[in-house]
VEXFI-467773 format. One record per residue (C-alpha): x negated, y, z. Coordinates in Angstrom, 3 decimals. Layout:
% residues N
rec east->X north->Y up->Z
...
***
This chain:
% residues 423
rec east->-114.309 north->122.624 up->115.308
rec east->-116.806 north->122.137 up->118.050
rec east->-120.411 north->122.939 up->118.059
rec east->-121.456 north->120.528 up->120.856
rec east->-123.538 north->117.593 up->119.505
rec east->-124.207 north->113.909 up->120.994
rec east->-128.077 north->114.632 up->120.123
rec east->-129.691 north->114.689 up->123.495
rec east->-133.677 north->115.001 up->123.934
rec east->-135.739 north->114.186 up->127.196
rec east->-139.579 north->113.982 up->127.865
rec east->-140.552 north->111.017 up->129.763
rec east->-143.875 north->110.558 up->131.955
rec east->-145.003 north->106.786 up->133.068
rec east->-147.041 north->107.184 up->136.369
rec east->-150.348 north->105.638 up->135.952
rec east->-150.057 north->102.864 up->138.636
rec east->-147.044 north->101.683 up->136.868
rec east->-149.369 north->102.117 up->133.577
rec east->-152.349 north->100.330 up->135.036
rec east->-149.885 north->97.163 up->136.697
rec east->-148.838 north->96.825 up->132.840
rec east->-152.301 north->96.850 up->131.734
rec east->-153.385 north->94.093 up->133.773
rec east->-150.574 north->92.099 up->133.147
rec east->-151.072 north->92.319 up->129.507
rec east->-155.071 north->91.714 up->129.761
rec east->-154.130 north->88.581 up->132.070
rec east->-151.569 north->87.340 up->129.264
rec east->-154.269 north->87.781 up->127.136
rec east->-157.042 north->85.866 up->128.790
rec east->-155.003 north->82.567 up->128.975
rec east->-154.662 north->82.771 up->125.069
rec east->-157.774 north->84.365 up->123.124
rec east->-160.568 north->82.196 up->122.372
rec east->-163.896 north->83.620 up->123.001
rec east->-167.368 north->82.381 up->122.173
rec east->-169.409 north->81.313 up->125.238
rec east->-166.210 north->80.984 up->127.392
rec east->-163.608 north->78.258 up->128.389
rec east->-160.050 north->79.171 up->127.698
rec east->-159.188 north->81.327 up->130.020
rec east->-162.493 north->82.347 up->131.658
rec east->-163.561 north->85.351 up->129.551
rec east->-164.342 north->88.419 up->131.852
rec east->-161.224 north->90.762 up->131.873
rec east->-163.743 north->93.734 up->131.053
rec east->-164.847 north->91.771 up->127.772
rec east->-161.160 north->91.610 up->126.766
rec east->-160.283 north->94.862 up->127.485
rec east->-163.242 north->95.957 up->125.195
rec east->-162.812 north->93.964 up->122.526
rec east->-158.743 north->93.926 up->122.268
rec east->-158.447 north->97.315 up->123.014
rec east->-156.047 north->98.481 up->120.487
rec east->-153.836 north->95.527 up->120.544
rec east->-153.724 north->96.177 up->124.387
rec east->-152.843 north->99.501 up->124.043
rec east->-149.971 north->98.545 up->121.635
rec east->-148.575 north->96.027 up->123.879
rec east->-148.068 north->98.214 up->126.923
rec east->-146.437 north->100.994 up->125.090
rec east->-144.325 north->98.354 up->123.071
rec east->-143.520 north->97.307 up->127.063
rec east->-143.435 north->100.413 up->128.577
rec east->-141.347 north->102.425 up->126.538
rec east->-137.892 north->100.737 up->126.495
rec east->-138.087 north->100.361 up->129.965
rec east->-139.002 north->103.997 up->131.109
rec east->-136.429 north->105.293 up->128.943
rec east->-133.641 north->103.337 up->129.768
rec east->-134.604 north->103.856 up->133.729
rec east->-134.713 north->107.122 up->133.059
rec east->-131.005 north->107.374 up->130.788
rec east->-129.715 north->105.463 up->133.902
rec east->-131.118 north->107.910 up->136.422
rec east->-129.275 north->111.031 up->134.262
rec east->-126.093 north->108.590 up->133.932
rec east->-126.965 north->108.606 up->130.180
rec east->-124.469 north->106.549 up->127.933
rec east->-126.734 north->106.220 up->125.189
rec east->-125.701 north->105.139 up->121.849
rec east->-127.774 north->103.343 up->119.599
rec east->-131.621 north->103.125 up->119.596
rec east->-133.674 north->106.154 up->120.208
rec east->-136.315 north->107.415 up->118.623
rec east->-139.704 north->107.940 up->119.917
rec east->-142.197 north->110.667 up->119.255
rec east->-145.057 north->112.331 up->120.634
rec east->-146.667 north->109.386 up->122.138
rec east->-149.311 north->110.698 up->124.454
rec east->-151.457 north->107.670 up->125.971
rec east->-155.135 north->108.132 up->126.844
rec east->-157.188 north->105.431 up->129.200
rec east->-156.761 north->106.448 up->133.265
rec east->-153.826 north->108.650 up->132.322
rec east->-149.909 north->108.501 up->132.637
rec east->-148.366 north->107.431 up->129.809
rec east->-146.251 north->110.273 up->128.240
rec east->-143.596 north->110.593 up->125.276
rec east->-140.454 north->112.179 up->124.146
rec east->-137.184 north->110.410 up->123.156
rec east->-134.461 north->111.646 up->121.061
rec east->-131.216 north->109.878 up->121.311
rec east->-127.201 north->109.920 up->121.344
rec east->-124.747 north->109.952 up->124.184
rec east->-121.384 north->108.591 up->123.882
rec east->-119.062 north->111.808 up->124.304
rec east->-116.957 north->112.643 up->127.215
rec east->-113.474 north->112.575 up->125.835
rec east->-111.569 north->114.827 up->128.441
rec east->-107.678 north->113.649 up->127.624
rec east->-105.149 north->116.496 up->127.277
rec east->-101.314 north->115.579 up->128.443
rec east->-100.488 north->112.638 up->126.041
rec east->-97.106 north->111.478 up->127.608
rec east->-94.931 north->114.287 up->125.777
rec east->-95.872 north->113.510 up->122.187
rec east->-93.426 north->114.227 up->119.514
rec east->-93.493 north->111.720 up->116.581
rec east->-90.995 north->111.672 up->113.459
rec east->-89.006 north->108.360 up->113.374
rec east->-85.888 north->106.834 up->112.133
rec east->-84.064 north->103.492 up->113.354
rec east->-84.301 north->101.762 up->110.375
rec east->-81.192 north->100.136 up->108.529
rec east->-80.380 north->97.139 up->106.289
rec east->-77.700 north->97.532 up->103.529
rec east->-75.914 north->94.589 up->101.660
rec east->-77.325 north->95.123 up->98.203
rec east->-80.814 north->94.914 up->100.378
rec east->-79.623 north->91.354 up->101.503
rec east->-78.597 north->90.339 up->98.323
rec east->-81.683 north->91.477 up->96.634
rec east->-83.716 north->89.098 up->99.034
rec east->-81.101 north->86.326 up->98.473
rec east->-81.861 north->87.004 up->94.767
rec east->-85.566 north->86.388 up->95.111
rec east->-84.885 north->83.309 up->97.150
rec east->-82.807 north->82.007 up->94.596
rec east->-85.614 north->82.839 up->92.442
rec east->-88.193 north->81.115 up->93.995
rec east->-85.869 north->77.803 up->94.270
rec east->-85.081 north->78.085 up->90.192
rec east->-85.329 north->74.841 up->88.397
rec east->-86.961 north->74.623 up->84.795
rec east->-84.983 north->72.389 up->82.701
rec east->-86.134 north->71.025 up->79.155
rec east->-83.887 north->72.359 up->76.383
rec east->-83.797 north->70.294 up->72.881
rec east->-85.866 north->72.019 up->70.198
rec east->-84.494 north->75.069 up->68.591
rec east->-85.512 north->78.706 up->67.769
rec east->-87.292 north->80.614 up->70.760
rec east->-85.221 north->83.787 up->71.796
rec east->-85.432 north->86.587 up->74.435
rec east->-85.347 north->84.825 up->78.028
rec east->-86.772 north->81.647 up->76.920
rec east->-89.761 north->80.008 up->78.869
rec east->-91.898 north->78.740 up->76.029
rec east->-94.382 north->76.010 up->76.680
rec east->-97.417 north->76.660 up->74.956
rec east->-101.183 north->75.179 up->74.272
rec east->-103.575 north->77.836 up->73.639
rec east->-107.181 north->78.774 up->72.790
rec east->-108.894 north->81.512 up->72.213
rec east->-111.154 north->81.120 up->68.754
rec east->-112.749 north->84.806 up->68.879
rec east->-112.918 north->88.080 up->71.385
rec east->-114.457 north->85.951 up->74.412
rec east->-117.964 north->85.386 up->75.530
rec east->-119.235 north->81.970 up->76.879
rec east->-116.701 north->79.387 up->77.599
rec east->-113.291 north->79.967 up->75.501
rec east->-109.752 north->80.590 up->77.393
rec east->-107.683 north->77.951 up->76.812
rec east->-104.371 north->75.916 up->78.247
rec east->-102.933 north->72.570 up->77.190
rec east->-99.768 north->74.050 up->78.875
rec east->-99.012 north->77.488 up->79.956
rec east->-95.453 north->79.097 up->80.325
rec east->-94.436 north->82.441 up->78.949
rec east->-91.436 north->84.135 up->79.708
rec east->-90.600 north->85.543 up->76.377
rec east->-88.944 north->88.877 up->76.316
rec east->-90.312 north->89.461 up->79.829
rec east->-92.318 north->92.739 up->80.579
rec east->-94.981 north->91.016 up->82.370
rec east->-95.567 north->89.033 up->78.871
rec east->-98.147 north->90.838 up->77.067
rec east->-96.026 north->92.264 up->73.824
rec east->-98.149 north->90.300 up->71.294
rec east->-96.970 north->86.974 up->72.689
rec east->-93.445 north->88.281 up->72.788
rec east->-93.249 north->89.252 up->69.135
rec east->-94.928 north->86.262 up->67.832
rec east->-93.636 north->83.359 up->69.353
rec east->-90.081 north->84.825 up->68.830
rec east->-88.091 north->82.648 up->66.362
rec east->-90.978 north->79.497 up->66.409
rec east->-89.831 north->75.961 up->67.392
rec east->-91.644 north->73.358 up->69.209
rec east->-94.308 north->71.894 up->66.758
rec east->-95.168 north->75.720 up->65.248
rec east->-98.259 north->76.517 up->65.161
rec east->-99.791 north->80.462 up->65.220
rec east->-102.621 north->82.456 up->65.796
rec east->-101.930 north->85.736 up->67.661
rec east->-104.405 north->88.442 up->68.438
rec east->-104.076 north->89.911 up->72.005
rec east->-105.484 north->93.003 up->73.329
rec east->-105.558 north->93.175 up->76.972
rec east->-105.289 north->96.291 up->78.978
rec east->-108.035 north->97.907 up->80.635
rec east->-106.975 north->96.892 up->84.372
rec east->-106.132 north->93.646 up->83.322
rec east->-106.691 north->91.366 up->86.522
rec east->-109.098 north->89.165 up->84.676
rec east->-112.434 north->90.803 up->84.047
rec east->-113.772 north->88.589 up->81.583
rec east->-110.376 north->89.815 up->79.007
rec east->-110.068 north->92.969 up->80.369
rec east->-110.021 north->95.806 up->77.328
rec east->-110.668 north->92.774 up->75.219
rec east->-108.698 north->92.075 up->71.753
rec east->-108.984 north->88.116 up->71.843
rec east->-107.380 north->85.688 up->69.089
rec east->-105.842 north->83.029 up->70.107
rec east->-104.579 north->79.600 up->68.365
rec east->-100.984 north->78.823 up->69.805
rec east->-99.338 north->75.849 up->69.799
rec east->-95.295 north->75.740 up->70.712
rec east->-94.575 north->72.411 up->72.767
rec east->-91.144 north->72.886 up->73.993
rec east->-88.655 north->75.414 up->75.244
rec east->-87.500 north->75.477 up->78.541
rec east->-84.461 north->76.752 up->80.786
rec east->-84.150 north->78.429 up->84.145
rec east->-81.548 north->77.365 up->86.389
rec east->-80.617 north->78.823 up->89.759
rec east->-78.592 north->77.250 up->92.229
rec east->-75.543 north->78.452 up->93.643
rec east->-75.226 north->80.897 up->96.281
rec east->-73.022 north->78.819 up->98.754
rec east->-72.979 north->77.278 up->102.078
rec east->-75.096 north->74.086 up->100.466
rec east->-77.768 north->76.535 up->99.216
rec east->-77.766 north->77.971 up->102.721
rec east->-78.176 north->74.439 up->104.519
rec east->-80.881 north->73.663 up->102.071
rec east->-83.219 north->76.272 up->103.267
rec east->-83.273 north->75.744 up->106.714
rec east->-81.046 north->75.068 up->110.203
rec east->-77.991 north->77.225 up->108.595
rec east->-74.544 north->76.139 up->108.894
rec east->-73.343 north->78.308 up->106.110
rec east->-73.956 north->81.490 up->103.844
rec east->-73.303 north->84.107 up->106.894
rec east->-75.731 north->82.667 up->108.553
rec east->-78.376 north->82.775 up->106.213
rec east->-77.316 north->86.241 up->105.361
rec east->-77.587 north->87.394 up->109.248
rec east->-80.818 north->85.716 up->109.408
rec east->-82.315 north->87.507 up->106.023
rec east->-80.563 north->90.838 up->107.639
rec east->-82.642 north->90.312 up->110.865
rec east->-85.933 north->89.453 up->108.700
rec east->-85.205 north->92.874 up->106.781
rec east->-84.879 north->94.777 up->109.669
rec east->-88.241 north->93.300 up->111.365
rec east->-90.117 north->94.198 up->108.303
rec east->-88.710 north->97.954 up->108.009
rec east->-89.345 north->98.430 up->111.848
rec east->-92.849 north->97.243 up->111.909
rec east->-93.552 north->99.477 up->108.750
rec east->-91.590 north->102.427 up->110.269
rec east->-93.266 north->101.689 up->113.911
rec east->-96.636 north->102.017 up->112.140
rec east->-96.104 north->105.175 up->110.202
rec east->-94.999 north->106.551 up->113.402
rec east->-98.129 north->105.262 up->115.632
rec east->-100.250 north->106.523 up->112.633
rec east->-99.072 north->109.839 up->112.917
rec east->-99.391 north->110.166 up->116.928
rec east->-102.761 north->108.950 up->116.358
rec east->-103.457 north->111.695 up->113.499
rec east->-101.832 north->114.449 up->116.504
rec east->-104.121 north->113.176 up->119.107
rec east->-107.215 north->113.316 up->116.955
rec east->-106.265 north->117.002 up->116.110
rec east->-105.634 north->117.604 up->119.960
rec east->-109.006 north->116.975 up->120.746
rec east->-112.061 north->118.651 up->119.782
rec east->-115.280 north->116.740 up->120.582
rec east->-118.067 north->115.684 up->118.729
rec east->-118.823 north->112.004 up->118.074
rec east->-122.412 north->109.981 up->117.569
rec east->-123.617 north->109.745 up->114.359
rec east->-124.485 north->106.078 up->115.433
rec east->-120.594 north->105.363 up->115.366
rec east->-119.977 north->107.235 up->112.246
rec east->-122.539 north->105.096 up->110.404
rec east->-121.351 north->101.826 up->111.746
rec east->-117.900 north->102.893 up->110.486
rec east->-118.756 north->103.558 up->107.212
rec east->-120.545 north->100.726 up->106.762
rec east->-117.132 north->98.687 up->107.986
rec east->-115.361 north->100.929 up->105.134
rec east->-117.346 north->99.857 up->102.703
rec east->-117.744 north->96.453 up->103.267
rec east->-113.414 north->96.493 up->103.080
rec east->-113.893 north->98.093 up->100.240
rec east->-116.534 north->95.565 up->98.158
rec east->-114.061 north->93.004 up->99.737
rec east->-111.310 north->94.512 up->97.954
rec east->-113.436 north->94.462 up->94.666
rec east->-114.426 north->90.789 up->95.137
rec east->-110.294 north->89.620 up->95.416
rec east->-109.720 north->91.369 up->92.502
rec east->-112.365 north->89.788 up->90.783
rec east->-114.541 north->92.730 up->90.055
rec east->-118.613 north->92.428 up->90.333
rec east->-119.522 north->95.675 up->92.017
rec east->-123.100 north->94.977 up->91.239
rec east->-121.832 north->95.701 up->87.639
rec east->-120.198 north->98.981 up->88.607
rec east->-121.920 north->102.208 up->87.701
rec east->-121.606 north->103.637 up->91.048
rec east->-123.187 north->106.586 up->93.115
rec east->-123.297 north->104.258 up->96.513
rec east->-124.690 north->107.396 up->98.220
rec east->-122.033 north->109.594 up->97.215
rec east->-119.421 north->106.798 up->97.686
rec east->-120.722 north->106.723 up->101.122
rec east->-120.565 north->109.991 up->101.378
rec east->-116.570 north->110.024 up->100.653
rec east->-116.095 north->107.855 up->103.408
rec east->-117.367 north->110.085 up->106.172
rec east->-114.032 north->112.168 up->106.669
rec east->-112.251 north->109.207 up->107.323
rec east->-114.938 north->107.605 up->109.530
rec east->-115.113 north->110.379 up->112.090
rec east->-111.880 north->110.670 up->112.031
rec east->-111.755 north->106.419 up->112.507
rec east->-113.888 north->106.790 up->115.472
rec east->-112.433 north->109.513 up->117.191
rec east->-109.381 north->107.596 up->117.298
rec east->-110.897 north->104.704 up->118.453
rec east->-112.556 north->106.499 up->121.161
rec east->-109.158 north->108.618 up->122.154
rec east->-107.324 north->105.258 up->122.441
rec east->-110.002 north->103.694 up->124.461
rec east->-109.810 north->106.388 up->127.171
rec east->-105.903 north->106.351 up->127.531
rec east->-106.418 north->102.254 up->127.932
rec east->-108.815 north->103.104 up->130.869
rec east->-106.520 north->105.748 up->132.066
rec east->-103.376 north->103.515 up->131.870
rec east->-104.892 north->100.535 up->132.708
rec east->-104.221 north->98.821 up->129.492
rec east->-106.002 north->95.397 up->128.930
rec east->-105.615 north->92.165 up->126.846
rec east->-104.665 north->89.287 up->129.136
rec east->-106.374 north->85.684 up->129.023
rec east->-102.984 north->84.677 up->127.848
rec east->-102.450 north->87.334 up->125.050
rec east->-106.162 north->86.391 up->123.883
rec east->-105.216 north->82.732 up->123.836
rec east->-102.307 north->82.652 up->122.198
rec east->-103.927 north->84.932 up->119.209
rec east->-106.911 north->81.997 up->118.879
rec east->-104.016 north->79.289 up->118.729
rec east->-102.713 north->81.538 up->115.836
rec east->-105.802 north->81.214 up->114.043
rec east->-106.604 north->77.587 up->114.752
rec east->-102.965 north->76.940 up->113.518
rec east->-103.689 north->78.813 up->110.229
rec east->-107.140 north->77.374 up->109.707
rec east->-106.082 north->73.835 up->110.551
rec east->-108.770 north->73.645 up->113.470
rec east->-108.784 north->72.228 up->116.644
rec east->-108.137 north->75.805 up->119.205
rec east->-111.406 north->74.781 up->121.099
rec east->-113.480 north->74.473 up->118.063
rec east->-112.314 north->77.444 up->117.361
rec east->-112.652 north->79.264 up->120.376
rec east->-116.050 north->77.892 up->120.528
rec east->-116.906 north->79.915 up->117.056
rec east->-115.101 north->82.857 up->117.918
rec east->-117.114 north->83.248 up->121.526
rec east->-120.259 north->82.500 up->119.243
rec east->-119.735 north->85.381 up->116.501
rec east->-118.388 north->88.067 up->118.698
rec east->-114.994 north->87.634 up->117.516
rec east->-113.384 north->86.793 up->120.532
rec east->-114.100 north->90.544 up->122.218
rec east->-112.961 north->92.269 up->119.177
rec east->-109.823 north->89.974 up->119.619
rec east->-109.595 north->91.377 up->122.847
rec east->-110.135 north->94.834 up->121.927
rec east->-107.714 north->94.878 up->118.943
rec east->-105.252 north->93.664 up->121.308
rec east->-105.486 north->96.321 up->123.989
rec east->-105.397 north->98.934 up->120.967
rec east->-102.073 north->97.613 up->119.595
rec east->-100.812 north->97.843 up->123.258
rec east->-101.887 north->101.277 up->123.852
rec east->-100.195 north->102.356 up->120.568
rec east->-96.959 north->100.592 up->121.788
rec east->-97.601 north->102.173 up->124.862
rec east->-97.685 north->105.869 up->122.951
rec east->-94.753 north->104.867 up->120.566
rec east->-92.574 north->104.243 up->123.579
rec east->-93.335 north->107.235 up->125.584
rec east->-93.145 north->109.707 up->122.609
rec east->-89.921 north->111.797 up->122.005
rec east->-88.480 north->110.850 up->118.450
rec east->-87.206 north->113.081 up->116.258
rec east->-85.222 north->112.351 up->113.138
rec east->-86.897 north->112.741 up->109.886
rec east->-86.203 north->115.792 up->107.163
rec east->-85.154 north->112.266 up->104.860
rec east->-83.507 north->110.626 up->107.911
***
């Protein structure tokens, strides 16, 4: 690992004439605003203002001069400053220059080694007839119809229409449904429902005690034992459409089943190709990160950790989990994200450097295409979406993402593909 660091420290002196000029400006501004007894607005002597508001003037002069002096010095030294500097050791006495010390981080210089001869494991994907058949069966299942049957005892494979209401084991509002469909004997149906409903006929009622697994999707039911009152209301049979030319024509612009099979093959190939190329691109990035040894600013790492934590919290929320109720060591969780964050920051800097070297940018047409895609997805006018994206800074992130994807495609196309061991 490199012993280098992105931390820098400089001492800055602001000349006395600049200090006096800024002080005079602050005093003049105060003269216009303050109200002193015996003086009309704006007519109080500057000497009185300086005397009475000494500390306020000193604070205001420092606030105005420090950032201006720091960034001017950084520009003279051609330093790419990251984040806000830490200011210490301020020395400011009347009639003397202003002196202070600034501690800060700079963007690293990424000296790219050869990235044109990279090697990556990659197998061209293929699609089997069995995979096509499986996908067609999934489509058939999606298009299935459920037909009501005459009353009879429920058997394995039936779809039972039931009404249920929790009568114990749930805090707050009861869990209830007037019409729930349960597939008898299906692995996804909880065992207690399968065993109790088997053999019942429409009109029968039972009480069922159900124990939900700890990782159940609904938080209020996870790990609980709940008693339900269940009423069998009906029986349905699933009917699958025939896999023939009519089925193909009903799905879209296909003349026959063979055209549908070919479309499914192309779709499966595209999915596999995308996944395989994504894996290969990740491997290329990992290789580049290993090859490049440079320090990264802590500000970048912290920003990336924040991003990863936000993703984690969103994933919990999507599962219906309230993060506030979890007994988590948040500091420890943040530290566990550090290694991945450093890798992500290095990867981003490397890809940015390659994009600059190869003059890879997002075109206006590409950005417009993405804006229109988002507008269509959200069912909003494209112009309104663009204004919103410009306002919240998302448009720049979209362009950056497009540039990154183009850079990854460039690396993948240039890389030498070698078969994987499995291939």
